[in-house]
N, C-alpha and C positions, 0 to 999 in steps of 0.2 A: 229747262229742258232745251237741249242742242237740236238745231234744225239738221236737216240731212247734210247740209255742206259742212256743218260743224263736226258732225261725227264722222264724215270721210276725212277731215283733217287729223281727226282724234286717232283712227285706226292704225296709222303708220306708226303710233309712237310704241316702242318697245319697253320703254322703262315709264311707268306712270307719272313719275316725279319730275320729268323734262318738261319743260314749257312748250307750249305750241304757238308758233308766230300767227299772228291775225293778218288779216287781208293788208293792212295798211304797213306793216312791218316787212311783209313779203315784197310789197310793191317798192319799199324804200330800199331793200336790199337789191331789188332788180336794176333800180336807177342807180345805187352805188357801184355796182358790177358794171353797169352799161357805160358809165362815165370812167371809172377806172379802168376798164378794159379797153379803151379806146385808143388806137394807133394815131397818135397826134403829136405836135412840136414839144408839147410838156413831157410826153412820155419818152420820146428821143432825148431830149436834153437831159433827164434824170437818169435814164440808163446809161448813157454816155459818162455822165459825171460820176455816177456811182461805181462804173467799171473802171473808169481811171482812177479814182480813190482807192478801190480794192487792188488794184494793179500796182500801185505805188506802195501801198501798205505792204503787201504779199511781197514786193523787191526789197522792201526796207525792213522786212521782218518784223513789222509793227501791228500787233494784234488790235490796238485801238483804232486804227485807220482802217482796219479789215471790217471790225465790228460798225464802224461808222458807215461804211459802204452797203453793209447790210440793211441799216436802218432807213438809208434814203433809196434804196433800189426799189422801182415800182412793179417787179414781178409778181409780187404776191396777189395783188388784186384780180390780174387775168386769170390766175390759177383757181384762184377761189370761184370767180365768175364762172370759168369751165365747169367746175363742180357744181355749181348751183344751175347752170343751163343745162347738165345733164340730168338731173332730178326733175327739174320743171319742164324739160322737153323743149327748151327754146334753142331752135337750131341756129336762128341769128344772132342770139347772143353768143352761143358757143362759137361759131365761126369767128365773130369779131375778137373775142378773147385769144383765141387760137393765134389768129392773124397778129394780134399786138405782142403776144408772146414770141412767136416766130420772128417776127421783125426785131423785137429787143434782143433776141439771141444772137442775130446776125450783127447788130449794132457792137453787141457786146465783144463779141469774138472780134470783130474788125479793130475795135479801139485798143484791146488788150494785145491783140497781134502787133498793132504799130507801136505801141509803148514797147514791147518785148524788142522790135526791131531796132528802137532808137536808145536802147538801153542794153548795149551788148556786154559781155565780160562778166555778167551776173551768175553765181552758181545759184540753183535752188537752194532758197532758204526754207527754213523749218516750217513757216507757213505756207510756202507754196507745196513742199513735199506732203504737208498732212493732208492736202485735197487729193493726193494719190493713194491714200491709205483707205479707200472705202472698202466697207464690208456690211454685213447684215444689219448691224446694228445702226447703219445710217438710214436704212429702209425705215426701221422702226422710228427713229427719231423724225423723218419726213412725215410720216403717217400721223403719229401724233400732232406734229406741229400743224398740218392741215387742219385737222381735228380742232386743235384748240383755235386756231385761226378763225375757222369758220363759225364757232360758238361765239368767240369774242366779237366778230362782226355783225353777228346776228342779235347780239345783246348790247344796245349801247351802253350801259353802265361798266361795260367790260373793255370798251376801246382802248382803254389806256395799257392794257396787256399785250396789245398788239406788237409792240416795239420788241418785248421779250421773244416772242413768237417769231418776229423777222430774223433775229439774231439765231435762235436755233435752227431755223430752215436753211439759211446760208445758202441763197440762190445764185448770187452773182459773183462770190470769190470763186468757186469750181470754173464759171464760165470764164474769169480773169486768167485763171491758169491753163485753161485750155489754149488762149491765144499766147500766152508767155512761154509756155513749154514748147509749144509748136515753133516759135520763133527762136527759141534755142536749140531745136532739134531735138528734144526731150519728148519724143513722140509717145512713147508709153506712159510717162507721166500725163501727158496732155489727154490720151485715151481714158485712163482711169478717172480723171478730172470730169469728162465728158459723162462717163458713168456714173458718177457720182450726181451729176445735175439731172440727167435721165431719171435716177432713182428718185430724186426729190420731186421733180415734176409729176411723174406717175403717182407716186404716194399721197402728195399733196392734194391732188385732184381727187382721188378715192376717198382720202380722210374727208375732205370737204363735204363731197357729195353725201357720205355717210352721215355727217353730222345734220346737214340740211334736211335731208330725208327724215330723220328722227325727230326734227323741230317741226314737223308738218309741211315742209314744202312739196307741192304736188304738181301736176302737170299745169301749163300756163292757162288751159282751157278748162281746168277739171278732170281731165281724162283719168280714168283709172289705170289704164295701161301705158307705159311709155312709148313714144314713137319707135320705130324699128331702127333708126339711125342711133338712137341714144341707147338701146338695148345693145346693139352691135358695138358701139364705143366702150360701154360699160365692160362688155365681156373681153374686148382687146385690152383694156387697160388690166383686168384682172389677170389676164393671160401674161402680160407684158410682166406683172409682178412677179407671178409662178415663175418666168423666166429668169428674171433677175434675183430670185431667192437662191437658186441653185449655184451660180458662181458666187454671190456676195457671201453665202452660208460657207463656201468652201474656203474662200478667202479668209473668213473670220476664223474657221478652224485651223488654217494654215499659221496666222497671226498669233493664236492662243498657243501654238505648238513651239514656233520659234520665236516668239516675242516680237511686238511691233518695233520699228526702228525709233530709237530713241537718239535724236541727232545732239553730238557733243561738241560742234566747234561752229564757230562763226565764219563766213566767207571771208577771204582776204579782200583788202581795197583792190581795185583795178590797178593802180601803181607798182603795187607791190607784186601782184600777179605777173605783171608783163615784166618786171626785172627778173623774177625766179624763171620764168618760161625762156627769156633771152639767154641767160647763164647755162641752162641746162641744155637748150638745143644748140649751143656752140660744141657740145661734146657728144659725138655720136655714141649709140649703146647705151646712152642714160635717159631716161625718162621719167616723167612725174607721175606718181602714183596717187598721191593726195597733197593738199595742202590746205590749211585753216588754221583760225586763231582761237584762243580760248575765251576772249574777252574783246569788247569793241573799242577799249582804249587804244591810242597808238602803241603806249608802251608795251601792249601784250605781245607784239612781235608776230611770230609766225611758226608753226611745226610743219615742216616738209618732209614728205617720205618719198624717196626717189628708188627706182630699179634698176639695177646696171647688170648686163651679160658681158662686160668686158672690165678689165682692170680700171679702177677709179684713180685717175692723176693725183698725185700728191698734193695736198693741199687744196683739193677741190672743195670740201665741206665748208673750210674756213673761207673759200672764195664765196659760196653761196651765202653764208651767214654774213660776210661783209657786205654784199650785195644787198641783202633784206635790211641791214641795218642802215645804210645809205637812205634809204626810203623811211624806215620805221623809227630811226633814232638810235643814237649809240647805246643808250641804257634798255633798249628793248630786248625782250627774252625771245631768243631764237634755238630752235632744235631742229637740225637735219638728220635724218636717218636713212641710210643706204642700204637697201636688200640686194646682197650679191647673189648672183644665180650661177649654177655651172652651166657651162656653154651648152645650148639647146634645150635648156628648162625654161619653163614658163613660169613667171613669179606673180604671185597673187598676194595682194596685201588688204587689210581691212581698210574700207572707205571712211575718211574723216568727214562725218556729216555735219550739217550746221545746227547749232543750237537755238531752240525758240527763245527770244530775247523780249 
C-alpha cells in the first residue's frame, strides 16, 4: 500500500504504464541539471568549440562536421534543466539554466560572427540555407526532441540515445548561421535562423517539462500547486508557442504550394569569383546575375549568368570563359550566358543556388 507521498507522485500520471521516478532518481536529475546547467569555463569552451565546428562545417557544406557540432554542444542540458525546474518550481535552478543558456547564445553568436568576418567571399551553402527554411514541422521536431531527451535523461538505461536526440534538436547550427549570415549581410537568413533557434528553445523546454511531469516530478517541497512564477512562465511559453505556430504554419503552407528551394549548384572558389567580377566590372552596363558550379572538382569549371542592357562587345563571352579557365584549368567546362534586355527593362533570372554536398 502506498503512503500519501507516493500517492501524490502517482496522481500526475496520465498513462498508467509510465514509470514514476523515485526520490533518489529525482535527486540525481536535479544534481545532473545543476551541474550541466551551470555557467563555467567548461561550458564556455564547449560552446565556443561546438560553434566553431558548426560554422566551418556550414561554410564548407559538410553535414558530417555540422552533426559533430550538434553532438558536442552543451546547450541541451540547460534547456532540459529549465523544463525540470518549471515542473519542480525550483527558481534557483531555473535562473541558473537560463543564465547559462543566455551566455551560451552570446558566445555562439560572437564566435560565428567573427568566423563569418574572417572568411569573406563565401556564398551561403546548402547547409547554411537549410537553417533559413524554418516551418511548422521544425516546431514539432523540437517538441518531440525535448520529450525524448527528457525521458532518456530520466531513464539511465537510455542515456545512449541522447546523441540521436542532440542531432534531431540541432541547437548550435542555427545560432552559427545567425552570426555567419549577419557577417555577410544576409540579414533575412540570419533572422529566420534566429526564429528556428527560438522555436527549438521554446518547444524543447515545454516538451521536457511535460515528460518530467508525467514521470512524477513535483514541487521541490512537495507543494501540490506550482509557484506563481512557474505558472506564469509556463503560460508565457505556451503563448509563445501559439504565436510561433501562426507564421510557421503559413510558411509551411507557402513551401508546400511553391516547393522548397532545392539547391542545384556549388559556390565558386574565391579566386574564380574574383576573376569573373573583375572582368565583368570592367564593362559598364553588364552585371552578374548568378554564378556557380555543378561539382566540387576543379575541372567542373563554372556556369555564369550575366545581364546586360547595353550591346555586348564582340568576343566578351570568350573573354570571360578564357579568364575562368586561367584559374580552373584549360580542360574545365565553362558556360557563360548573357541575358540581353531592351533599354529601360529590368532583367530577372533564376538564382543558381548551392547543392548540398
